[in-house]
C-alpha positions in Angstrom: 0.0 0.0 0.0 1.3 3.4 -0.9 0.8 6.2 1.7 0.3 9.7 0.4 1.2 12.7 2.4 -1.5 15.2 3.1 -0.8 18.6 1.4 0.6 21.2 3.7 -0.7 24.8 3.7 1.0 27.9 5.1 -0.6 29.9 7.9 -1.5 32.6 5.3 -3.4 30.1 3.2 -5.4 29.0 6.2 -6.2 32.6 7.2 -7.1 33.7 3.7 -9.3 30.6 3.1 -11.1 31.1 6.4 -11.7 34.8 5.6 -13.1 33.9 2.2 -15.3 31.1 3.7 -16.8 33.6 6.2 -17.2 36.3 3.6 -18.5 34.5 0.4 -21.5 32.2 0.7 -20.5 30.2 -2.4 -17.0 29.5 -0.9 -18.5 28.6 2.4 -20.3 25.6 0.7 -17.0 24.2 -0.6 -15.1 21.4 1.1 -12.3 22.8 3.4 -9.5 20.9 1.6 -10.6 22.2 -1.8 -10.7 25.8 -0.6 -7.2 25.5 0.9 -5.8 24.1 -2.3 -7.5 26.8 -4.3 -6.2 29.6 -2.1 -2.7 28.0 -2.1 -2.4 28.3 -5.8 -3.0 32.1 -5.7 -0.6 32.6 -2.8 2.1 30.5 -4.4 1.8 32.4 -7.7 1.7 35.9 -6.1 -1.9 36.4 -7.1 -3.4 36.9 -3.7 -3.7 40.5 -2.5 -4.6 41.0 1.1 -5.2 44.1 3.2 -4.6 43.8 6.9 -5.4 45.8 10.0 -2.8 44.7 12.5 -2.6 40.9 12.2 -6.3 40.7 11.0 -7.2 40.3 7.3 -9.9 42.8 6.3 -9.7 42.3 2.5 -8.7 39.7 0.0 -8.6 39.7 -3.8 -7.6 36.6 -5.8 -6.5 37.4 -9.3 -5.6 35.5 -12.5 -3.9 37.3 -15.3 -5.1 36.3 -18.7 -4.8 37.4 -22.3 -8.5 37.1 -23.4 -11.9 37.2 -21.7 -12.5 33.6 -22.8 -9.5 32.5 -20.7 -11.0 34.2 -17.7 -14.5 32.8 -18.1 -14.1 29.3 -19.4 -10.5 28.2 -18.9 -8.7 28.1 -15.6 -5.7 29.8 -17.1 -3.1 32.3 -16.0 -0.7 33.3 -18.7 0.4 36.6 -17.2 -1.7 38.5 -19.8 -3.0 42.1 -19.5 -6.5 41.3 -18.2 -6.9 40.9 -14.4 -9.6 38.3 -13.9 -10.9 38.7 -10.3 -11.5 35.2 -9.1 -12.7 36.3 -5.7 -13.0 39.5 -3.7 -14.1 40.1 -0.2 -13.7 42.9 2.2 -14.7 44.3 5.5 -14.9 47.9 6.7 -15.3 49.4 3.2 -11.7 48.5 2.1 -12.4 46.9 -1.3 -11.8 50.2 -3.0 -8.4 50.5 -1.3 -7.5 46.9 -2.4 -8.3 47.7 -6.0 -6.4 51.0 -5.9 -3.3 49.2 -4.6 -3.6 46.5 -7.3 -4.0 49.1 -10.0 -1.0 51.1 -8.8 1.2 48.1 -8.5 0.2 46.5 -11.8 0.5 49.3 -14.2 0.5 47.0 -17.2 -3.0 45.8 -16.4 -5.5 47.8 -18.4 -8.6 45.6 -18.2 -10.4 44.0 -15.3 -12.9 41.1 -15.6 -15.1 39.3 -13.1 -18.3 37.2 -12.9 -21.0 38.1 -10.4 -22.9 35.1 -9.1 -25.8 37.3 -8.0 -26.2 38.4 -11.6 -26.6 34.9 -13.0 -22.8 34.5 -13.5 -22.8 37.2 -16.2 -19.3 38.3 -17.0 -18.3 41.9 -16.7 -15.2 43.4 -18.3 -14.1 47.1 -18.1 -11.1 49.3 -18.1 -9.2 49.0 -14.8 -9.4 52.7 -14.4 -13.1 52.2 -13.7 -12.4 49.9 -10.8 -12.3 52.7 -8.3 -15.8 53.8 -9.3 -17.2 50.3 -9.5 -15.9 49.3 -6.0 -16.4 52.6 -4.2 -19.7 51.5 -2.7 -18.3 48.3 -1.1 
C-alpha cells in the first residue's frame, strides 16, 4: 500500500481561506480541503492581494492574469496577460476600493479588469481597470 502525504498549507493560506469562507457564501459551501488548495495556488503564484489591519485580514482579492476574456470565463488559465480576472474579492470595513487601488498602482501593465457576479446569473463583466475605483467605491 502506498501512503500519500496530506498537502501542507501555510498559515497565510489557512487565514485567507477562512476569511473567504466567512465572507463569500458560495465559498462557504466548498469542502475545506478544496478551498485550501484553491487559495494555495493564488498565494504560491503571487496572485493573492490582502489588506490587513494589524494581524487581522480585512480584505482579499484573488486574481488570475489572462490574455483574453475567454480564458477568464471558461479556462482556468493564468498566462500573465494584460487582463486581471478577479477570481474572488471580499472585504470588511469598506476596504475593497483600497485593495483595487493598490492593485492598479502596483500592476501598471493591467489595463482591463474582468469578473463574474454570481448574484447576476454569472454574467461576465469586463471594463477598463481605471473604472475599478468607481465600481468598487460602494463596497
